[in-house]
N, C-alpha and C positions, 0 to 999 in steps of 0.2 A: 548525403545520404537521401533518397527518392522517398517519399511519403506512399502505402500502398493504398493505391485506389481503390471503391467500393468493389467494381467487377472482379477485381485480382484478390481482395478478402474472401468475396463469397466464394470463390477458385478454390485459394488456400484450403477453407472450411470443409469444402467438398471434400475435397481430395484427402483430407486427412492432416494436412500439413500444418494449418496452425488451428489449435481448441481456444473459442471461447465458449461456455456452455452455462445452463441452457438460455439459446434466443428463441421468443417467445413470440417476437414478431418482427417483422420487417422494415420496421421504422426504426429499430433498433441500430441499424449499419446504417450509417451516412453516407457522404460523398469521400471521406476518408478517412472513415474512425467509427467506432463502434461501442454503443452509450452504454454504460458500467451500474447496474441499479446495486440499490444499499441491500444487505442482508438484516438477519432480523439477530445478529449481537452488537452490542454496543461495552468497549472497555472504556469508561470515565478514568481519566487520570486524575489521581489527586496528589493532595500535597504529604498525607499522612507525617504531618508534624515536622517534615522535612524544611531546611531553611534554605537548600538550594540544591541546586542536578551537579553531583561530582563524578565528572569519569574514575575519579581514585576508588571511589568506594565498590565499581566493577573489577578494579586491578585486584581490591584488599580480598573480594569473595574468588577464593583459589581452588574454588570447588563450582562445576557445573549445576549442582545444586543451591551451593551458596548465589552463585550470578542470579538461575531462576526465580530464586526467591526475592533477590533485591528488585528485580524486575516486574514480579508480580504484585508486590506489596504497593506499587503505584496505582492498581488497577482496581478499580470495581465493574466488574464485568455483568451484564444484565442480559435478559432473551429478553427482545420485544415482541409479543404477536404481530401477527399481517394484522393489518385492520387500526393497529394502534402505535399512536406516536413517541418519537424519541423529541422529545424538547431538548436542544441545543440551546444552551443558556451564553450570553456574551463571555467574552474572557474564557468559556471553558474546551480545552480539548478533549475531542472524544475520537477513539480509534472505530469503524467498522469494517468487516470484511465487505468485499463485493457478493452480489448475489451469483455472479460467474465464475465459474473454475476455467482458468486459462493455461496455457499449455504454447510457449513459443520455440520454435525451431532454434536451428543454431545463426541463421543467418538473420533473425528479427528482433529488433529490440524495441518494445514498446513504451510510449510515452500517455501515462497519463496525467488530464489536466481538469478542472470543474466544468462544466457546462455554463455559457457564460450568462444563463438566463438564472441562474443560483448563484451565479458571484455578485450580481446585481444585486442580491437578495443580502450579501453580507457572508453568504459561506463561502469559506476557504478551505477547497480541497488539496493539501499538499502539491502546490503548483510545481506542473513539470517531474512528477514524479518518473524516474526513471525504472524501465521491466527490462532485465537481464534477460538476454538470448537463452533458449533451454529453463527456462522459470517454470515451475511448473506450479502452482496452488491458486488460493484466493488471493485476491488485491487487498491489502489493507488503505483505507483510504484515511486521512487524518484530519477530522473536520474541525474547523474553528467556526466559531462567529464571530465576524467582525464588526457585526450593527450592535445596536444599541438596545434590542428587543430579541426575546426567544423563537426560534424557528422551530417549526414541525415538522421533523423529518419521518416518514411511513419507509418499512421496510417494502422494498419492491421496487421504490422510485427511482427513476433514471434521475442522478445527481452527477455522474461523471461521466467521462468519454477518452477512452483509449486511442490512439494513432499510433502504427507501426510502420518501421524504417527498415527499409533492406540494408545488411550491412554486405560490404565485399570482401564475402570470409569464405575459402574453401572448406570439405567438408574435413581435412584432411588438419585445418587450425583450428577447429571446435576444443582440442585439448587447452587452446590457448583462452579458453572464455572463464572469468573469475564470477562461479554461483555468489549467488546472494546468501545471506546469513536465513534468510527469511524461505530460503526455496521449500516445497512440499508443506506450505503452512496451512491448515487450517480453518485457523481465528485468527483474529488480532493479537498482536503481544507485543510487547517493546523489545526494541533492540538494543544491541551492546554498543553502546557509544564508546568505547576504547580498544574497541577490535582492533587490530593489528596497530595498537598505537602503543604494544609490549616495551617498546625500545625507548620511546617516548618518557612513561612511567615507572622510570626507575630509582633505585636508591639516590642517582646522585642529582635527580631532582632536588632531591631535598638539602641538598649543600649549596646550591646556588643563592 
């Protein structure tokens, strides 16, 4: 899968085939990637008295309401005013949205990585997070501090980057695209770690 270079990225955006918005500076578009900025919401993952993460708990929540409650109980959400800092402490996992809204066509896949300058400070951002074709929404960045001292992060700062790869897929084949459970996301949220594992977490597993 060839990566899309700067000239073609700009062409795709101008033609409306790819959306990464808003782009406030030409410097945001690199030779083969687009820098992503941190939004102003932080969802800090908390233990909430749980001893461990168990996918069976998601299966036991037999309604969408219960599943959403199970996921939301783990998050402390905060709005961070522009100009103020989010302190990311060592060993902390925090979900933040990108400032940018993205919309991919059927024949492009996105790959999100940390900017190397931040990675060298100990900031880890869900290395090689894949964005499916036809995804629409914000991108949630999973931030973890692998260093030994807190890192101050400010809304609007460029902390990640996304590269786009073309997929040899005809328009007729776009019905085969599997859409993300996070499609049309407006804010960070926990995923369903047991999604599509229904056949594994059956009553039969308790008898082994």
